[in-house]
C-alpha positions as semicolon CSV with decimal commas, in nm:
position;residue;x (nm);y (nm);z (nm)
1;M;0,000;0,000;0,000
2;P;0,156;0,338;-0,100
3;P;0,229;0,587;0,180
4;R;-0,039;0,843;0,246
5;H;0,025;1,215;0,235
6;P;-0,178;1,490;0,408
7;P;-0,499;1,592;0,227
8;G;-0,439;1,882;-0,012
9;S;-0,061;1,842;-0,010
10;L;0,163;1,735;-0,296
11;S;0,223;1,367;-0,344
12;P;0,573;1,234;-0,429
13;R;0,453;1,174;-0,785
14;Q;0,336;1,534;-0,822
15;I;0,668;1,661;-0,687
16;S;0,851;1,451;-0,948
17;Q;0,627;1,594;-1,219
18;I;0,709;1,950;-1,106
19;H;1,081;1,879;-1,118
20;A;1,043;1,730;-1,467
21;H;0,848;2,035;-1,580
22;F;1,124;2,266;-1,458
23;I;1,379;2,078;-1,664
24;K;1,159;2,100;-1,975
25;T;0,993;2,445;-1,959
26;P;1,070;2,662;-1,653
27;Q;0,832;2,947;-1,749
28;S;0,663;3,179;-1,498
29;H;0,336;3,218;-1,690
30;I;0,286;2,842;-1,656
31;L;0,410;2,799;-1,300
32;N;0,253;3,104;-1,134
33;P;-0,105;2,971;-1,171
34;L;0,009;2,650;-1,002
35;L;0,173;2,853;-0,727
36;G;-0,148;3,051;-0,679
37;A;-0,356;2,734;-0,663
38;L;-0,127;2,584;-0,399
39;T;-0,140;2,905;-0,197
40;S;-0,521;2,884;-0,184
41;S;-0,523;2,509;-0,122
42;A;-0,545;2,319;0,206
43;A;-0,166;2,291;0,208
44;P;-0,017;2,639;0,142
45;L;0,320;2,510;0,264
46;D;0,351;2,338;-0,073
47;A;0,338;2,682;-0,234
48;L;0,656;2,776;-0,053
49;F;0,815;2,449;-0,165
50;L;0,735;2,540;-0,525
51;Y;0,848;2,899;-0,472
52;N;1,191;2,780;-0,353
53;I;1,232;2,576;-0,671
54;M;1,111;2,860;-0,897
55;L;1,361;3,098;-0,741
56;R;1,651;2,886;-0,868
57;H;1,548;2,946;-1,232
58;P;1,545;3,310;-1,353
59;A;1,286;3,238;-1,624
60;A;1,058;3,057;-1,378
61;H;0,961;3,354;-1,162
62;N;0,850;3,717;-1,191
63;H;0,687;3,977;-0,964
64;Y;0,363;3,775;-0,937
65;T;0,563;3,490;-0,788
66;F;0,651;3,702;-0,485
67;T;0,289;3,806;-0,423
68;Y;0,172;3,443;-0,412
69;A;0,459;3,343;-0,185
70;L;0,387;3,632;0,053
71;K;0,021;3,534;0,063
72;A;0,123;3,180;0,163
73;C;0,343;3,326;0,439
74;S;0,050;3,534;0,564
75;I;-0,174;3,227;0,579
76;L;0,092;3,019;0,753
77;Q;0,206;3,309;0,975
78;A;0,558;3,227;0,857
79;R;0,732;3,546;0,971
80;H;1,089;3,430;0,904
81;K;1,008;3,309;0,552
82;G;0,817;3,627;0,476
83;T;1,111;3,849;0,568
84;E;1,333;3,623;0,358
85;I;1,101;3,677;0,060
86;H;1,108;4,052;0,128
87;A;1,486;4,039;0,105
88;G;1,450;3,850;-0,224
89;V;1,220;4,122;-0,355
90;L;1,478;4,390;-0,277
91;K;1,750;4,186;-0,444
92;S;1,542;4,123;-0,756
93;G;1,461;4,491;-0,813
94;H;1,082;4,445;-0,777
95;C;1,061;4,656;-0,460
96;S;0,862;4,934;-0,633
97;D;0,592;4,698;-0,762
98;V;0,266;4,806;-0,594
99;F;0,122;4,453;-0,595
100;I;0,421;4,323;-0,400
101;Q;0,415;4,626;-0,169
102;N;0,048;4,564;-0,093
103;S;0,126;4,198;-0,019
104;L;0,405;4,306;0,215
105;L;0,168;4,547;0,392
106;H;-0,079;4,267;0,454
107;F;0,197;4,030;0,569
108;Y;0,353;4,270;0,819
109;F;0,021;4,377;0,969
110;L;-0,074;4,014;1,021
111;S;0,257;3,980;1,205
112;N;0,163;4,289;1,414
113;D;0,475;4,462;1,282
114;V;0,335;4,812;1,246
115;V;0,681;4,968;1,209
116;S;0,771;4,759;0,903
117;A;0,421;4,810;0,756
118;N;0,454;5,185;0,798
119;R;0,793;5,174;0,625
120;I;0,646;4,979;0,333
121;F;0,353;5,218;0,294
122;G;0,589;5,516;0,298
123;S;0,786;5,361;0,012
124;I;0,483;5,334;-0,219
125;N;0,504;5,618;-0,470
126;F;0,139;5,608;-0,574
127;P;-0,071;5,408;-0,323
128;D;-0,386;5,263;-0,477
129;V;-0,711;5,191;-0,294
130;V;-0,579;4,847;-0,191
131;S;-0,270;5,009;-0,037
132;W;-0,477;5,260;0,160
133;T;-0,731;5,000;0,269
134;S;-0,462;4,754;0,382
135;F;-0,288;5,026;0,579
136;I;-0,604;5,164;0,740
137;S;-0,745;4,821;0,829
138;G;-0,407;4,707;0,959
139;L;-0,372;5,009;1,186
140;S;-0,724;4,960;1,318
141;R;-0,674;4,588;1,376
142;C;-0,347;4,651;1,564
143;G;-0,510;4,903;1,799
144;F;-0,405;5,226;1,626
145;E;-0,757;5,347;1,558
146;R;-0,677;5,718;1,582
147;E;-0,393;5,680;1,333
148;A;-0,628;5,487;1,104
149;L;-0,873;5,780;1,110
150;D;-0,592;6,023;1,031
151;K;-0,481;5,813;0,734
152;F;-0,839;5,786;0,609
153;A;-0,867;6,165;0,615
154;A;-0,549;6,185;0,408
155;M;-0,665;5,944;0,135
156;D;-0,623;6,079;-0,217
157;V;-0,820;5,801;-0,389
158;E;-1,185;5,703;-0,365
159;P;-1,245;5,451;-0,083
160;N;-1,415;5,120;-0,154
161;C;-1,644;4,909;0,063
162;A;-1,354;4,740;0,245
163;T;-1,202;5,080;0,326
164;L;-1,523;5,209;0,480
165;V;-1,588;4,891;0,677
166;S;-1,235;4,916;0,819
167;I;-1,265;5,281;0,916
168;L;-1,607;5,222;1,072
169;S;-1,444;4,952;1,286
170;A;-1,189;5,211;1,397
171;C;-1,474;5,451;1,479
172;C;-1,629;5,181;1,698
173;G;-1,305;5,144;1,892
174;L;-1,290;5,520;1,951
175;W;-1,665;5,571;2,004
176;E;-1,644;5,823;1,719
177;L;-2,015;5,853;1,646
178;N;-1,986;6,182;1,457
179;S;-1,718;6,044;1,225
180;G;-1,933;5,737;1,165
181;R;-2,236;5,949;1,083
182;A;-2,026;6,151;0,840
183;I;-1,921;5,830;0,665
184;H;-2,286;5,720;0,655
185;G;-2,375;6,052;0,492
186;Y;-2,093;6,012;0,240
187;V;-2,228;5,671;0,140
188;L;-2,583;5,799;0,101
189;K;-2,464;6,090;-0,113
190;N;-2,213;5,913;-0,338
191;W;-2,304;5,544;-0,362
192;R;-2,605;5,415;-0,549
193;R;-2,563;5,049;-0,450
194;V;-2,453;4,947;-0,102
195;G;-2,408;4,589;0,018
196;V;-2,529;4,450;0,347
197;I;-2,174;4,425;0,487
198;L;-2,128;4,802;0,479
199;W;-2,474;4,871;0,622
200;N;-2,400;4,622;0,900
201;A;-2,080;4,812;0,984
202;V;-2,275;5,139;1,018
203;L;-2,545;4,962;1,219
204;N;-2,288;4,810;1,452
205;L;-2,128;5,151;1,510
206;Y;-2,461;5,312;1,597
207;V;-2,545;5,033;1,841
208;K;-2,201;5,041;2,007
209;C;-2,226;5,419;2,050
210;G;-2,579;5,401;2,194
211;F;-2,733;5,585;1,898
212;I;-3,034;5,354;1,905
213;W;-3,266;5,588;1,714
214;G;-3,022;5,604;1,424
215;A;-2,970;5,228;1,437
216;R;-3,344;5,161;1,427
217;N;-3,394;5,404;1,139
218;L;-3,113;5,241;0,940
219;F;-3,233;4,889;1,018
220;T;-3,586;4,956;0,892
221;K;-3,453;5,108;0,567
222;M;-3,194;4,841;0,487
223;P;-3,291;4,672;0,158
224;E;-3,125;4,351;0,273
225;R;-3,077;4,222;0,628
226;D;-2,883;3,912;0,724
227;V;-2,857;3,732;1,058
228;F;-2,585;3,975;1,171
229;S;-2,817;4,271;1,105
230;W;-3,098;4,121;1,311
231;T;-2,869;4,010;1,594
232;T;-2,701;4,351;1,612
233;M;-3,033;4,534;1,633
234;I;-3,179;4,288;1,888
235;G;-2,867;4,328;2,100
236;G;-2,872;4,705;2,054
237;Y;-3,222;4,731;2,195
238;A;-3,126;4,509;2,489
239;L;-2,806;4,702;2,569
240;S;-2,997;5,032;2,561
241;G;-3,263;4,901;2,800
242;F;-3,536;4,855;2,540
243;H;-3,595;4,492;2,633
244;K;-3,954;4,482;2,505
245;D;-3,841;4,609;2,164
246;S;-3,562;4,352;2,164
247;I;-3,804;4,067;2,234
248;E;-4,055;4,189;1,975
249;L;-3,785;4,216;1,710
250;F;-3,664;3,867;1,793
251;Q;-4,017;3,732;1,757
252;E;-4,044;3,914;1,423
253;M;-3,716;3,758;1,314
254;L;-3,857;3,413;1,389
255;Q;-4,152;3,491;1,165
256;V;-4,000;3,674;0,866
257;G;-3,624;3,696;0,912
258;P;-3,335;3,457;0,860
259;E;-3,278;3,166;1,096
260;P;-3,117;3,296;1,417
261;N;-2,774;3,173;1,515
262;E;-2,630;3,100;1,858
263;A;-2,541;3,465;1,922
264;T;-2,898;3,571;1,841
265;V;-3,043;3,316;2,082
266;V;-2,810;3,417;2,367
267;T;-2,892;3,785;2,309
268;A;-3,265;3,716;2,303
269;L;-3,252;3,510;2,623
270;S;-3,070;3,796;2,792
271;A;-3,346;4,034;2,685
272;Y;-3,615;3,795;2,814
273;S;-3,436;3,768;3,147
274;S;-3,375;4,142;3,187
275;S;-3,732;4,231;3,091
276;G;-3,880;4,045;3,385
277;V;-4,070;3,808;3,157
278;I;-3,859;3,536;3,314
279;T;-3,655;3,558;3,631
280;S;-3,377;3,330;3,514
281;I;-3,271;3,147;3,204
282;S;-3,308;2,812;3,379
283;S;-3,673;2,876;3,464
284;V;-3,773;2,860;3,101
285;N;-3,803;2,549;2,891
286;V;-3,600;2,649;2,590
287;N;-3,624;2,409;2,303
288;I;-3,329;2,463;2,070
289;A;-3,260;2,209;1,800
290;F;-2,973;2,225;1,557
291;S;-3,076;2,065;1,231
292;S;-2,856;1,917;0,958
293;Q;-2,897;2,244;0,768
294;N;-2,749;2,433;1,067
295;A;-3,079;2,614;1,127
296;W;-3,186;2,709;1,478
297;K;-3,533;2,612;1,589
298;F;-3,632;2,822;1,889
299;K;-3,937;2,790;2,105
300;L;-4,026;2,932;2,448
301;Q;-4,282;2,734;2,643
């Protein structure tokens, strides 16, 4: 019986085929798609194995090769390998390529290396929206929310949905309701189509800042609401002391909304308990069944 290899990883036969291919036609436009596929596979470590081989053949790699390898390092949290690839980028002369610079930004922020990320961003001659978004989201995620807001104010390109979601997260951390409302106004004025993810980010900010009237107004006008929208609004009512409204919205969700998840159920039970409808969670017979479709069935008796 042949030896087994981990699911998603390269088998010895596939490795032999790669070596044979290098001997025959070591061309980057053929090998980069394979490198990208390995990076997105269940075994991104194999991407670094292929990258090491490609690096030995000048015709086998180009600037796209480095972006795939850096993505694999980000997934694997391979800090040492990532800095090694960065050194290879500098040596190869691709250090001014914005795609590689954006990949390095993402890599260093995932490593919580704000200093290196700041150095990379400062070296980008013409940052695109991906550069700005990576930098702003990275600062926010690493706890530098105020700096993220300052960078957002300095943007010289139009933000996209990911940019606004990131800066709204920073506003949440700073309780910057006015900045969040200004972003909401910008979206209403300039964007014709807005996805539920961005509306959820605004909704979450309003709830976190206690702006329950604004949250309710936004929630009722949202053209699409997912389970996160409903759970956020139910929790917002409960946190603001509007337990009756929280319970009524939960009951409405059971009738016309999406199936609640575990967070929704916990939030609703808290509202029931705080409202005085029940004195404790244990005093209620809560029938929760998790079906094969991962749908919650909730019933209070």
